[in-house]
N, C-alpha and C positions, 0 to 999 in steps of 0.2 A: 931024462933027455927030452922027452916029449914036451914037458912043461917049459923047459929052457928054450926050445925052438919057438914055442908060442910067444914067450916074452920077447925074444929077439925080433920076431916078425912085427910085433906091436911097436917096439922102439923104432924100427926102420920106417914104419908108416908115419909115426909122429915126426920123425926127422924130415920126411918128405913133405909133410904138411907145413913145416916151417920154411920150406924153400919155394913153394908154389903159391898161387893166389888162394886166399882163404875161402873164396867162393867155391872153389873146386873141392875144398876140404870140409865144406859144411859151415864156414864162417858167415857172420851177418853181413848184409849188403852195405851197412854203414861203415864197415871196416875196409872196404876196397880202397886201395891206394894208401893205406896207413903205413907209414915207414917203420913203426914200432912193431917188432915181431910178437909182442905179447898180446895175444888175442883178447879183445874186449877193452883194452886200454886206449885212451885218446892221446893223440899226438899234439903237444902244445907248441911245437916249433912251427914257424910260418909255412904255409902251404903255397907253393908256386905252381900255378896251373900252366902247363905247357901249351895249352890251347887244344890238345887232342882230347876227344871225349873218352873218358875211362868207363869201363864196365862198372855199373853200380853207381856212377856219378849222375845225380838227377839235375845238375845245373847246366846252364849254357856256357859253352867255352868262350871266355873273354879274357882280355888283358886288363886286370883290375888296376894296374898302375898307369897305363896309358891306353885307354880304350879307343877303338876306332870304329868307323861305320862298317867296315867289312871284316873286322876281327883281326886285322894285321896291325902290329905296332908301328910298322914303317909308314903307314898312311897318315899317322898322327904326329910324326916327328917334325922337328923344326920349330921356328918362331911363328907367332901369329900376331903380328902387328896389325892394328885396325886398318881395314881396307874399305873401299867404296862399296863392296858387295856385302860386307858384314859376314864373311865366311868364317866359320869356326874350324879353321884348318888344323888346330892342335887338339881338337875333340875334348875341350874342357868345358863344354856347354855354354860358351859365350865367345863373341868376337874379342880378340885380345888375349892376354895371358892372365888367367884368373889368379895365379899366385904372385903376379907382378903388378898388375894394374888395379885401380880402385874404381868401383862401380857406385854410381850415385843415382838415386831415384827420388825426386823431390816430393812425390805423392805418397809412396809407400815406405821409403827408407827411414832409418834412424841413425843419428850420428854416433850412437852407442853400438851400432852393428859392426861386424868385422869388415864390411866393404867388399865382400865377394859377390858374384852375380846373384846368388840366392839370398844374400843378406846385405843389401846396398845401404850406403850412407844416405843422408837426406840433403846435405848442403855441399855446394862446390868447395867452399872454404875448408870444410872437414876433409874433403877428398884431396885437396892440395896438400894439406898437412900430413896426410897419411901415405901419399904415393911414394914409392921408392924411386931412387935415381934411375932415369931411363924409362920409367913407367908412364902410363897414361891415366888420366881421369876420364872415365867413360860416363856420359850423361844419358839417362833415359829421357823420353819425351816429357814435356811439361814446361812450366814457367818457373824461372829462377830469378831471384832478386838479391844477389850478393851485395854486402856492404863494401867489401873490398876483395880484390884478387891480387893485390900487390905484394906477392911473396917473392923472395929472392930465389936464385938458382935457375935450373932448367926444368921446365914442365910443359906438358901437352894436355890440352882438353879437347875431347872429341864428343860431339853430341849427335842427336838425330836418331837414337835407337828406340825401339819398342822396349817394353819392360823386360823382355827376354834377353836383351843385349845381343840379339842375333838378327840377321837380315840387313839389307842395304839401309844405311842411315839417310835420313831426309832432314835437311837443314831447317825446314819450316816446322819441324816437329818440336824442336827445342829452342826456347826463347829465353834470353837473358835480358831482364829489364834493368835499365840504368838511369840514374838521375840526370837532369839537364846539364849538370856540371861535368858529366862524362865519367866513365870508368878509368881510373888513373892507374897506369902501369909504369913505375919508375925503378923498381928493384930487380926485376928478372934479368938474368944474363941471356936467356934464350927461351922465349915463350911462344906457344902456337895454339891457335884455335882452328877447329875444323867442323863442318857440318852443323852449324847452328846460326841463330839469328840474335843480333843485338838490337833492341828497340829503345831509343832514347826518349826522354820526356820533353815536353815543351818548356821553354824558359819562362819563369814567372817572377824572378827577382830583378828589379830594375838595376841593382848593383852588379848583376851578372846576367846580362840580357841575351847572351849567345848560348845556343843549345849545342851540345857535343854528344858524341857516342863514346869515343875513346880519346884519351890524352896520354900519349906514351913518350917516355924517354928511355924505355928498355933498350939494352944493348942490341937485341935482336928480337923482332916480333914478326911472326908469320901468320897470315890469315888465309885459309884455304877453304873454298866453298862456304863462305860466310856471307850473310846478308847484314848490312848495317843500315839502320833507318834512324836518321836524326830527327829530333823534334823541331818545332817552329821557333824562330827567334822572336824576341820581344821588341815591339815598336818603341821608339823613343817618345819622351813626353814633350809636349809643346811648351815653349817659353811663356812667361807671364807678360801681359800687356803693361806698358808704362802708364803712370798716372798723368792726368791732364795738368797742365800748368795753371797757376792761379791767375785770375784776372788782374789787369793793371789798376792802380789806384786812380780815381778821378780827381780832377782839380776841385778844391773846395770853394774857391773864389777866384776873382781876377788876379788876386795877389798871392795866391798859394797854389803851386802846381802839385800834380799828383806825384807821390813818392812811393814807388813799389819796391818791396824787399823780396828778392828772389835768391834763395839759398845763401842768405847772409849779405848779398850785395844789393845796393840800392840803385834802382833804375829811375833817374830823375827826368822830369819833364821841364820844359822851359817856363820861366816866369813871363809875365805879361810883356809884350813887345819884344821878346827875345827870340833868337833862333832856337833850333832844337837843342835838346839836352846834350850832354857830353857823349851819350850813346850814339848820336848821329848828328855831328856838328853841321852837316851840310843842309839841314832843313831851313826853309825860309819862313821868316815871321810874316804876319799878315801885312798887306799893302792896302791902306785905307783909300788912297786916292784912286787906285785902280780897282778897288773892291775885290782884291785877291785875298782869299782867306789864307790863314797859316797852313803850312804843310803838315799833314798828319805823320806820326812816327811810322817808320817802315817796319815790316815784319822781321822778326828774328830769324837767323839761319837755322835750318833744321839740323838734327844730329846725324852722325855717320853710322851707317848700318854695321852690325856686328859681323865678325868673320864666320864664314860657314865652317861646318865640321870638316875634318880631313877625309879625303877619299880612301886612303890606304889604311888597313888595320895596323895596329901596333900591339906589342906584347907587354903585358903587365908583369910586375914582379912576382905575381902568383902563378904565372904561366898560363894566362888567359889572353885571348884576342879581344881587343876593344877598338872602337872607332871614337875619335875625339869629339867631345861635345862642341857645339857651335858657341861662338862668343856672344856676349851681351852687346846690345847696342852701345855705341860710345856716348858718354855723357857730355857731348860737346855742342848740344843745341844752345842757341843764344836767345836771350829774352828780347822782346820787342822794344823798339826805341820810343822814347817819350815824344809827345807832340810838341810842335813849335807854338810860341805865344802869339797873341794878337797885337794890334798896333795902337788903337785909340786909347788915350788916357792910360798909357802904359799897357794897354791891351789886356787880353785875358790870358791866363796860364794854361799850359797844355796838360793833357792827361798822361799818366805813366804808362810805360809799355807793359804788356802781359808777360808773365813768366813762361819759360820754355817747358815743353812737355818732358816727362821722364822717359828714359829709354826702356824698350822692351828687353827681356832676357832671351838668351839663345836657347834653341831646342836641344834636348839631350840626345845622346847617340842611341841608335838602334842596335839590336843584336843580330848576329848571323846564325846560320844553320850549318854545322860542320860535322862531317862523319868522323874524321880522324885528324887530330892535331898532333903532329910528330915534333917533339921538342928536341929530340936527339936520337941517335942510334939508327939501325937499319930496319926499315919496314918493307916487307914483301907481301903482296896481295895477289892471289891467284884464284881463278874460277869464282869470283865473288860478285856481289851486287852492293853498290853504295848508293843510297837514296837520301837526299837531303829534304828537309822541310822547306817552308817559306821563311825568308829573312824578314826582319822587321822594317817598318818605314821609319825614316828619320823624323825627329821632332821638329815642328815648325817654330820659327822665332816669334816672340811676342811682338805685337805692334807697339810703336812708340806712342806715348800720350800726346794729344793735341796741345798746341800752345795756348796759353790763356789770352783772352781778349784784351785789347788795349783799353786803358782808362779814358773816360770822357773828359775833354777839355771844358773850360768855362765858356760855353758857347750855346746859343739858341739852336733850335732845330732848323738850320738853314742847309740848303744843298750847296755843293761845292762851287757852283757858278754864281752864287748870290743872286740868282734871278728872283728869288722870293723876297729877298731883303733889298729893297731899292733905296731906302733912305739911310742916312748916316746912323740913325738910331738903331737900325737893324742891319748894319753892315757886317757881313760875316767876318770881314777882316779884323773886326774889333775883338774877336774872341779866340781863345786858344784852341789848338787842334787836338784830336784824340791821339792817344798813344798807339803804337803798333802791336799787333798780336805777337805772342811769343813763338819761337820756332818749335816745330813739331819734334817730339822725341824720336830717337833713332829706333829702327826696327832691329830686333834680335836676329842673329844669323840662323840659317837652317842647317840641321845636322845631316850627315850622309846616311843613305839607306844601308842596311846590313847586306852582307854577302852570303851567297850559297856556295859552299866549298866541299868537294869530295874529300880531298886530302890537302891539308896545309902543313908545310914543313918550315922549320925555323932553323937558321944558322947551319949547323953541321949535319942535321938530320937528312937521310936519304930515303927515297921511296921508289919501289919498282912495282908497277902494275902490269900484269900480263894481258895479252890480247883478248882473253876470254872473260875479263873483268869488265863489268858495265857500271857506268856512273850516271845516275839520273839526278839532275839538278832542279830544285824547286825555284820559284820566282824570287829574285832579289828584291830588296826594299827600295822604294822611291825616296829621294831626298826631301827633307822638310822645307817648307816655304820660307823665304827670307824677305818678303815684301815685294820685290820686283820679279824674282824667279824662284829658284829653290836650290838647296844644297845638292851635292853630288849624289846621283843615283847609285844604288848598289850594283855589284857585279856577281857573275857566277863563273866558277872555274872547276874543272875536274881535278886539277892539282894547281897549287900556287905556293911559291917559295917566298918567304919573308926573311930578308937579311937582318 
């Protein structure tokens, strides 16, 4: 009986050990809180820490699924859309939602990374391809130069963060460099940019002389706390000067007048004793009795100047603004008239008229400086800065060429009053008169100066700028010279609508 009682007491003790904490029964410290009653065995089921410190638990009490700053899961609940202060309100170690948004760092990221805050992508393009619907592409500080961001759908890009993606974003910290043709956005349904800068390049191609930052026809585009800096427009080129007209032919003798060929037409002078040529029938032949010499040919009429370039911009088929080139000078200058003939012994023959000068060509159009060209859709700009560069100057028209000198008639070197020639032998009236000089070629027109525009809208596009948005406009271009004055000067507008 005694031995049975001993065994019974031992069994009761073992049973009690299975019901209380093993630490009280001599169990190891590492078994505290183990749900498996088999002493020394590990529990492979997930451990949920209630937040209370357990005896024998050497760790700090935290919520491993949703950690918070104060240890309570409630403080980290809810969404964490990017905000102006960059607060990590959902405690996932970055502004935004780490499992929803895509993080980009142009300096340290790789496009083969996962795109979370600790493993950012490198390019904005990769971020847009990876972001989920309703998510944000978050940009760390640095310089980015995307080839295109024209992706369809709804997306949001937020910049200005430090590499930690926490703290208040600063728009001057993140810069997107764009070519002078502008960053084109035509496919998005709803796109937005916040807390970053766009810097456009100066125009360099004469075929596309206007500098842009954004060219959008997205259905909806929102710019919030964004700086846009447009480059400078390119100046137009000056027209070429016209060539001088050829000199008129001189009379070869008393009996053969000068015959000048100008552009295929012949300018005839009068034969001896005859009035002026058919180019100027009213000229008088020499009068021997009164010693009045023959009348020289009159100067040809100058050409008409070319048309100046248009003041208003127009839209090209490629969706670009352009100012019309100035017109070339009109080719309507007239050759000089042939001289009249003398009187004595059928008199002397006149010299041919000089050919007209060639017209100058018109100046080519200048380019403008434009922050945003909205070709369609709704554009909303808030808390932003738009800063244009300088617009280009219009090209000047080329000068017309001078008319050619008239040909010499068959006459001695007498003055027109015949005071030197007092005898019949040297009567100036005996000899033919010189031809007239050709008319001067026309001056080419001057093109208009380029414009500086904060926002230009076309047709159905609409724009809304809030009161906290500033537009700083650079100097517009001056019009190109047209001979007497110049073409239209450029203009500057914070916003301008083109029908």
